[in-house]
N, C-alpha and C positions, 0 to 999 in steps of 0.2 A: 460514372457510377453515381448515385446523389447517395449519402449515409445517414439515418439522425442515431445518434449516439448520445444517449443519456448519463447521466452519471450523479449518484449525491454520495455526499459524502458527510458524514451529521459526525467525526470524534475525530480523527487524523484527519494525514491524509493522501495515506496511502493508496486507496480506490482511485483517487483524481490521480496518484500519476503514474500506478498501472496504465490507463486508459489512456492516459495519453504515452507513453510508448506504445499502446496497438495503435490513435490514431501515427504517431507517424509513421509507422508501416501502411499506409494508409493513399501515402500520397498521392495516387494514381488516381486516388476518388477526393470528390465532392463533399464534405464532409462540417456536417451544423452539430457541436456542440453547445446540449443543453444540460446544463449542473446548476444547481438549489444547496448548498450548502455553503459554507467562510470562506473570503473569497483567497484564495490560493495564487501569490508570488510567484506566476508559471508565466513564458515566452511560448505560445503556440507556435507549431508552422503556419505556413502561411494557403494551405490547403487545407485551413480548420477555422472557424468564424462559430463562436463561442457565445451563450444564450446564455443572457443568465434567471433562471429566472428569479422570488421575491425570496432570502433566505432563511432559512428554518435548520436549527441543527436539533442533538436529541440531548435529551442533561447527560451527568456522570453515568447515571445507572442503567440505561438505557431509555427508560420508563417513560418518557414525557417529551414532547415536540417542544425547544422554546426559539420565538428568535432571534434571526439575525443580525441583531442592534435596528432593529425595522421598529416603527412606534404603533405599528397596528398588533391587531390581538391577531396571536395563532390560526380564528379560524377567519380568519378577515383574509391575511397570507394564503389558506389555503381554501380559496375560492376565487382567489388572485389566479394561482398559479398555476387551477384547474382550469381558469377562462382562458388565462397565455398557453398555456404547455400547447390546446386542444390548435389557436392558429397556429403555435407555431409548425404544429404537421400541417397541417393546412395545406399554409404556405411550403412548406421544405417540400411534400410532396415525394420523399423521398423512397427510393430504389432496397431499402435495407435500411431498418429500423433494429438495433447494436442497445439491453439493459440490461445495464454496471446492475447486477449481484440478485434485484427482483427473478423469480417469487422467489427464491430461496432464504431475501430478504427484504428491510423495506419495504416490509410487512405498513407501518406509517406512513408508509407516501403512494400509498394505491389509492387515494383519490382522487390523485391524480393522471396515474397508470391505467390502471384500469378500462377504465372511460373509451381513452387509445389506446385500446389495444381489444379491446372492445368493439370499436365504431372501425376496426381496420377489415377488418373481419363481418362483422354487419354490413360495412358497404360505408358506412355515411362517414370512412375515411380513404381518403386515397390509397390503395390497398399494397399491399410490401412484401415480404419476407421480412420475416422477423427472429431474433436469436439474444438469446442470455450470456451472459457472458461473466463467468467463478473465476473465483480461484479457487483453489484445492482442497484449502481445510471448510468446513460448518461449524460452526461453535453448537452445544446442544441445547437441548429445549426443553421445555421444565413436559409440557404435552406432549410429547414427538409423535407421536402417532395424529395427532393432528393436521399442526403440523405440516407435514411430511405428506397427508393427504390431500393437504390442502390445496401445497408449490403443485406435488403430481396432480391435481386436477387444472389450476391454472396454466400451468407449463402446454399439457397438452390439448386446453382450449383455445391461448389463444399464439403458440411461439410453432417458429419447422425447423429449430435446432440449441443445443445448449452446448454451448464454444469455452472445455475447458483448460483454464491455463496451471495445466500441471501435470508434471509427467507423469505417468502413470503405471514407471520403475518403483517411482519413491513411492507419493500414495494415488492411490483415486477413489473415487465420488464414493462407490459403495462400503467405505470406510466410514463414513461418519453422515452419509441418507444411505439408508436400508431398502427403499423404494426408488430401486434402480431403473428394476427392470420396469413397471409398471409405467415406463417416461418410453414416449410413441415417437421422439423425437429425433433426427438426427444426432448425435453425441459426437462432438470432439474431442480429444481433447492431444489440441496445441504444442505443451511446454511450458515449463514458466516463463513469464515476463519477466524482463528486465533491460535498460542499455545495456555495452559494452562501455568498458573505462579503455580511454585515445590511447596509443601503445607509446606512444612519451607521457600518459598523465602521473607518473611518482617523478620521474627525473624533474616535470612543471617545477607542478606544486613543489615537490619537497626544496627548488632551489628560489619558487617565491617563496618561500620561508627562511631561504637562508642557513637550512638543517646543511649540517655537515655529514661526510658518512658515517661515518661513528657514532650520530646520532640515534635517537630512538626518538620515533613519534608515535602518538596515543589519539584516537578516533574517537570522541563518549558523544553518544548522542540515543535521542526519546522518542524519534518519530515527526509526528505533531506536536507532542509538547502535553498533550490535553495528561495525559498516563507517563511515566517515569521521571519524575522527580529526586522520589530519591534514591533512584541508579546514580545519575549523573552529582547528585551533592557528593554521595560514599564513592562515588569515583573521583570527585578534586579533590576531599579531605584526605582518601590516601591515596593521591599520590604524592600531595605533603608531604607522607613520611617514606617514600619508597628512599633508596637511597642513590640509585641511578636518578633522581629528579634533574641535577644538575646535570645531565645529558641526555634526557629524555622533554619533550613538552607536547603537550594535552589538549589536543583543541576540545574542548566541548560545543555542539548544537544543540540547545533547546529543543527544537520546534517554533513555529508559530502561534502557537496557540497556549506554551505552557503560559503560565500564573506572572503576573509582573513580583511579584513576592518571590515563586521560585527562583528566581531569572535573581532576582537582587541579591538573591543569600549566593547563590554558584558566583555572583562578579567579588563577590570580596573573599572571593579566594586570588583572582588576576593575580594576573603580574607576567614578570618580563617568557614563564614555559607556561603558562596556562593561560587561555582564553573560550573568551567564553559568546558565542553567535547566536541567534537565534534560528537560522537558517544559512545554507549557504547553493545556490546553483548547480554548486559543482562538485557535489557530495560523493558521487560515485570516483571520480576525479584523487578527491580525498583520501577516501579510505583503497584506493591504490597505495597512496602512500606512505599509507598508514603503514606500524611493524603492530597495530592491534587495534583492536574495534571492541572499546566495552558498548552494550544496548541491546535496547530487549529485540524478542523475538521476530516482527510481524513477516508479510510475507515480504514486500519492497523489502527492506533490511539484512534478508534470507537472502535473496536474491542478488541483491548489490555486492554482500559479504563474499558470495559465493566466484561471482563475476567480476571481481577485485583477489579474487585468493586471498586472504585476511586470515593471519588466530583474530578465534574474536574469543572474547565472553557476552555471557549473551543471557542475560534475565526474563522471561517470559511473562507477559499480562497471566496472570494468577485468576482471575474469572474466569476461563473459561478454559478451556484444551485444544485448542488453535494454533499459540507460540508454540508450546511443549512439545503438542507431535509432535510438530515443521523439525521443531531442533531436535528429538529423540531419530527421525527417520534418518535428520543430514550426520549427527551424527555418526548414527550409524556405521556408514559411509564414508567415513575420514574426512569432512568440513571441518576440519580442523577447530571448534568450534567448543567447546565448556558450558552450559549449562551453572546458571547462578542460583544460584537459595537462597533463602531470605539472612542464615543467620551467617550467608556471606560479602552482606555487604557492610560487617565492620567494616570500618578502613585498617584495622591494623591484618586482617582475614584476607580481603577484599592486596591491599596495596601486594602480600606475599604470592597470590593467584593471579594476579598484572606481570610482576615480576619474574612466575615460573613462564607465564606466554608470550612474555618478547624472550627469551633466550630459542628460544624453536629457528631455527635455521629454514628452516621451508616455510611454502609458499602452499598450500592445503592446496590441490586441484581434483574434483575429483567427476562421471563423468556424467551429470544429470543434464540431461537438455532445458538447455535457459533462447530455445531464442522463436519461446510460441509469441512472441509479438508476430517475427514475420511467417512464421504458420498459419499466424492469424491470417494477415493479409493474403498470402496463397489461397488459404481456403474462400477470399471475399473472392478476387479472383476467378476463381474457378468456378464463382456463383454465375459471371458474365458474360465464362464463355460459353 
C-alpha cells in the first residue's frame, strides 16, 4: 500500500516524533512523509521517504506564521507550498492519506490541505482513503462553538476515519471536544504512541556514563526547547544545592530549538557531574537509565516516562490545559509523577523535591495501553485486506 503522511510541527518536535513512531509500524508499506517545519535530526526508516516543503513555523504566541529561515515572504512560501503539495499528491497517488492533527489543529495550514482534500473528493486528484491522526487531548479555544463546528464539517466532508492515539480508559475525546456524536467518520482509539526501551538500555547507558551502582542519574529535558528554559535553569541550580550531588549525575537536554542564550546560561552550570546537550537520538534509553526525570508534560515525554518506568517531576505548559490534564490523569493511576508548580522552581525547594523523589526504590508501572503505533499499523493492514 502507498501511504502519504502529512506532518507539520510548528513549535516543538513532539508531533514529528509521534508520527515517526507510527510510520515505523508501517514497514510493510511504501510511505512518503511530507513535512514543513524546521528540519529535525532524525533517522528515517528505510521504507519512508521524506519530502520537505519550504519551512513555516508559528511564533511563540501561536498567532502568526514565520518562515523557517527562508528568505522569501510568508505569502510567497505559502503559494509555493500549495503548488508543491498538490504535485506531490499527484505524483504519489496514495492509497491512504494520513493527516496529523488537522482539522483539529493547524488551521493556518488549510491553505494547502483543503485543496488536496477537496481534490480527492471531487476527482481532480487520485481517489484514496483519508484519516486524521490525533493525539489524546485538545487545547481549549476562544470560540469553542465556531471551532467545533468547523472541525465537524471538515472531518465529515473530507475524511473517512479518525485515529485517536490514546487509551480511552485514561482520556476520551469527548472530554475536550463536545461534538464527537456529530462525527460521521470511523473513530478508532489506537492506544498511546511511544517507543519502548531496549531490555538492556539501563545497563548500557549507565555503563557508558561510568556510573557506579550507588550513583543516581537525573535526566532533565524540555522537549523541543522553545519553552521549558526556566525549568531547566531551576533544575541545574537545584542540583548544585543537593547534598548527594557528589553521588549523582545530571544530564540536561535542552531540545534543538532552545534559545542560544538560555543554552549558554545552562552550560555555565556544567561540570564533572552536570552536562548539557541539545539533543540525543537515544533519549528513551537515557530515561530508562535514570533514577529521576525532570521535564515538561507533553504527550511524547509523558509516554516515554511511562515506557521507561522512571519517577518524574513534571512542569506542565501553563498556556493551556493539555499537559496538566494528562499529568493529573496519569498521577491518579499511580504513574510515579509529581506536578511542579511555579513556586516549586525555587532552587532550594526544587532540590528538596528532587532528593525526595530520588529516595523512591520502586519504578512505577500502570496499566496503560502504549501500543498505539502497532495498533495503527494493524488498522492500516485491515484496510488492505
